[in-house]
C-alpha positions in Angstrom: -21.5 -97.6 -11.5 -24.3 -94.9 -11.5 -25.4 -95.7 -15.1 -25.5 -99.4 -14.2 -27.5 -98.5 -11.2 -30.1 -96.2 -13.3 -30.5 -99.1 -16.1 -31.3 -101.5 -13.2 -33.8 -99.3 -11.5 -35.5 -98.6 -15.1 -35.6 -101.9 -15.9 -37.3 -102.6 -12.5 -39.8 -100.1 -12.9 -40.3 -99.7 -16.6 -43.2 -101.6 -16.8 -45.3 -100.2 -13.7 -48.4 -98.4 -14.3 -47.4 -95.1 -13.7 -44.3 -95.5 -16.0 -46.2 -96.6 -19.3 -43.6 -94.7 -21.6 -40.3 -96.4 -20.6 -38.1 -98.0 -23.3 -39.3 -100.8 -25.1 -36.9 -103.3 -24.2 -35.1 -104.1 -21.0 -31.3 -104.9 -22.2 -28.4 -103.0 -20.6 -27.7 -101.3 -24.2 -31.2 -100.6 -25.0 -31.5 -98.9 -21.6 -28.3 -96.5 -21.8 -29.1 -95.8 -25.6 -32.5 -94.5 -24.5 -31.1 -92.4 -21.4 -28.4 -91.0 -23.5 -30.8 -90.0 -26.3 -33.8 -88.6 -24.1 -31.3 -87.1 -21.2 -28.0 -86.5 -22.8 -24.8 -87.9 -20.7 -25.8 -86.1 -17.6 -28.7 -88.6 -17.3 -26.4 -91.5 -17.2 -25.2 -90.1 -13.8 -28.4 -89.2 -12.0 -28.5 -90.2 -8.4 -24.5 -90.4 -8.4 -24.7 -87.7 -5.5 -26.6 -89.7 -2.8 -24.8 -93.0 -4.0 -21.8 -91.7 -3.2 -23.1 -90.3 -0.2 -24.6 -93.3 0.8 -22.2 -96.1 0.1 -19.7 -95.3 3.0 -21.9 -94.6 5.8 -24.0 -97.8 4.6 -21.0 -99.9 4.1 -19.4 -98.8 7.6 -22.6 -99.2 9.6 -23.0 -102.7 8.1 -19.7 -104.1 8.8 -19.6 -102.6 12.2 -23.0 -104.2 12.9 -21.9 -107.7 11.4 -18.4 -107.5 13.5 -20.1 -106.3 16.7 -23.0 -108.9 16.4 -20.6 -111.7 15.4 -18.4 -111.1 18.7 -21.3 -111.0 20.7 -23.1 -113.8 19.6 -20.0 -116.0 19.6 -18.8 -114.6 23.3 -22.8 -116.1 24.4 -21.9 -119.5 23.0 -19.9 -122.6 24.0 -16.7 -122.6 22.1 -17.9 -125.7 20.2 -20.9 -123.6 18.7 -19.0 -120.4 17.5 -18.4 -119.7 14.1 -21.3 -121.9 13.1 -23.9 -121.0 10.1 -26.3 -119.6 13.1 -23.8 -117.2 14.2 -23.6 -115.9 10.6 -27.4 -115.7 9.8 -27.6 -113.9 12.9 -24.8 -111.6 12.5 -25.8 -110.6 8.9 -29.6 -110.2 9.9 -28.7 -107.9 12.5 -26.2 -105.8 10.5 -28.9 -105.6 7.3 -31.4 -104.4 9.5 -29.4 -101.8 11.1 -27.9 -100.6 8.0 -31.3 -100.5 6.0 -32.9 -98.7 8.9 -30.3 -96.0 8.9 -29.5 -95.4 5.3 -33.0 -96.0 3.8 -33.5 -92.3 3.0 -30.4 -91.9 1.0 -31.4 -94.8 -1.2 -35.2 -93.5 -1.7 -33.8 -90.1 -2.9 -31.4 -92.0 -5.3 -33.9 -93.9 -6.8 -36.0 -91.0 -7.2 -33.3 -89.2 -9.0 -32.7 -92.0 -11.2 -36.1 -92.6 -12.2 -36.8 -88.9 -13.0 -37.5 -88.7 -16.7 -36.9 -84.8 -17.0 -33.9 -83.3 -18.3 -32.0 -79.7 -18.2 -33.1 -77.1 -15.9 -36.3 -79.2 -15.2 -34.3 -82.1 -13.9 -35.1 -83.0 -10.4 -32.4 -81.9 -7.7 -31.7 -83.5 -4.5 -33.0 -80.6 -2.8 -36.3 -80.7 -4.8 -36.5 -84.4 -4.4 -36.4 -84.0 -0.4 -38.6 -81.2 -0.5 -41.3 -83.4 -2.6 -40.7 -86.5 -0.4 -41.3 -84.6 2.6 -44.5 -82.6 1.3 -46.2 -85.8 0.1 -45.4 -88.0 2.8 -43.6 -86.3 6.0 -40.9 -87.6 7.7 -42.1 -91.6 7.3 -42.1 -91.0 3.9 -38.3 -91.2 3.8 -38.8 -94.6 5.0 -40.9 -95.8 1.8 -39.6 -99.1 0.7 -38.0 -100.1 3.8 -40.2 -103.1 4.3 -38.6 -104.3 1.0 -35.5 -103.8 2.4 -36.1 -105.8 5.6 -37.3 -108.7 3.5 -34.0 -108.1 1.4 -31.9 -108.9 4.4 -32.5 -112.8 3.5 -30.3 -111.9 0.5 -27.6 -110.7 3.0 -28.0 -113.7 5.1 -27.4 -116.1 2.3 -24.7 -114.0 0.8 -23.0 -114.3 4.2 -23.7 -117.7 4.7 -22.2 -119.1 1.7 -19.2 -116.8 2.3 -18.1 -118.0 5.3 -18.7 -121.4 4.3 -16.6 -120.9 1.0 -13.7 -119.0 3.4 -13.8 -122.1 5.2 -13.3 -124.4 2.6 -10.4 -122.2 1.3 -8.4 -122.4 4.5 -9.0 -126.3 4.6 -7.9 -126.6 0.9 -4.8 -124.5 1.8 -4.4 -126.2 5.3 -4.2 -123.0 6.9 -5.9 -121.5 9.9 -7.3 -118.1 10.1 -4.0 -116.7 12.2 -1.9 -117.8 9.7 0.0 -114.7 7.8 -2.1 -114.0 4.3 -0.8 -113.2 0.8 -1.9 -111.9 -2.4 -3.5 -115.5 -3.3 -5.4 -115.6 -0.3 -7.1 -112.0 -1.1 -7.9 -113.4 -4.4 -9.7 -116.2 -3.0 -11.7 -114.0 -0.7 -12.9 -111.8 -3.9 -13.6 -115.5 -5.4 -15.7 -116.5 -2.5 -17.4 -112.9 -2.5 -18.2 -113.1 -6.1 -19.7 -116.9 -6.0 -21.6 -116.0 -2.7 -23.1 -112.6 -4.0 -24.2 -114.3 -7.4 -26.2 -117.0 -5.7 -27.8 -114.7 -3.0 -28.7 -112.1 -5.5 -30.4 -114.6 -7.8 -32.4 -116.4 -5.0 -33.7 -113.0 -3.3 -33.8 -110.5 -6.5 -37.6 -109.9 -6.6 -37.2 -107.9 -3.5 -35.2 -105.2 -5.5 -38.0 -105.0 -7.9 -40.6 -104.5 -5.0 -38.3 -101.8 -3.5 -37.6 -100.1 -6.5 -41.5 -99.8 -7.2 -42.5 -98.9 -3.7 -40.1 -95.8 -3.9 -41.3 -94.7 -7.2 -43.4 -91.1 -7.1 -47.0 -91.5 -6.9 -46.5 -95.3 -7.0 -49.5 -97.7 -6.9 -47.8 -99.8 -4.7 -48.4 -99.9 -0.9 -46.7 -103.0 0.6 -44.2 -105.7 -0.1 -46.5 -108.5 -0.6 -48.9 -106.1 -2.5 -46.1 -105.1 -5.0 -45.1 -108.7 -5.6 -48.7 -109.9 -6.0 -49.4 -107.2 -8.8 -46.0 -107.2 -10.5 -46.5 -111.1 -10.9 -50.1 -110.8 -11.8 -49.4 -108.0 -14.4 -46.2 -109.0 -16.0 -45.4 -112.8 -14.7 -42.5 -114.4 -13.4 -40.4 -112.8 -15.6 -41.4 -109.2 -14.2 -40.1 -110.2 -10.9 -36.6 -110.6 -12.3 -36.5 -107.2 -14.8 -33.0 -105.9 -14.4 -31.4 -108.9 -12.9 -28.9 -109.1 -15.4 -27.7 -105.3 -14.7 -27.6 -106.0 -11.1 -25.2 -109.0 -11.6 -23.0 -106.6 -13.7 -23.2 -104.1 -10.8 -23.0 -106.1 -7.7 -20.4 -109.2 -8.7 -17.3 -107.1 -9.1 -18.3 -104.6 -6.1 -18.9 -107.2 -3.8 -15.7 -109.5 -4.9 -13.6 -106.0 -4.1 -15.6 -104.9 -1.1 -14.9 -108.5 0.7 -11.4 -108.5 -0.3 -11.1 -105.2 1.1 -12.9 -106.0 4.3 -10.8 -109.2 5.0 -7.6 -106.9 4.4 -8.5 -104.3 6.6 -9.6 -106.6 9.6 -6.0 -108.6 9.1 -4.0 -105.7 8.9 -5.5 -104.1 12.1 -5.5 -107.1 13.8 -2.1 -108.3 13.1 -1.1 -104.4 14.2 -3.4 -104.6 17.5 -2.0 -107.7 18.4 1.7 -107.0 17.7 3.8 -106.9 20.9 4.1 -103.8 22.6 7.8 -104.5 23.2 8.4 -105.0 19.7 6.3 -101.7 18.7 8.6 -99.8 21.1 11.9 -101.1 19.7 10.7 -100.7 16.2 10.2 -96.9 17.5 13.6 -96.7 19.2 15.3 -98.3 16.2 13.6 -95.6 13.9 14.6 -92.7 16.1 
């Protein structure tokens, strides 16, 4: 998926003032061709290392924060007000803020590597990238673009509100409750709910992705979230705020569908195992021995 990330990043940043030599078209195929011709096969995988390093902690922190916040918020409310959109919005916002704050340096390095145009021995390494960021901006520089990520929490909130609503409707349509045993069709339904909710959320909140990419560019003329959006809109119009959207959807939809079904499967398996009668566990162990 790294090449798709690079295409989205280039499409988001290609027409900015400090990148006047970018590819003339913003389509997925043209961007891939441009990268391959100018940087070779290795160029399609720039930033893969930080991406792999960032995915696990980012997802782990996010879902831990979401589950913890959801449990605590529900516990502080009357039973009638639990698992409402308010709970989902609050939990998603807390989780997004926590994950964005903790992992922003990783995504900054990934973006810098993906936007690097050099090749061969001149290609920017992770070590050089970290050194450049620190020498130019100091420790605070590793959190450049985090304000755009905070505004991007709205995407997470929209995603989870729609997802929880669709999941509830799925239970009603199947005449099931959350405690019932689940089948393969249930998890396929979770995948569909995740894909639909993420599509809606990405389309609504996508401009923050463009702003975040522009803010993370080296020697960027952009300084703040709203200043970036204003500059992009002024120079490139409304279409500029949605550059790279198609590539983002290609990357996010299958990724989110798989992620949400995996999350639901993990929660289901762990919950069922932890709530299993200790006597049954002991009998099962005795039987196997």
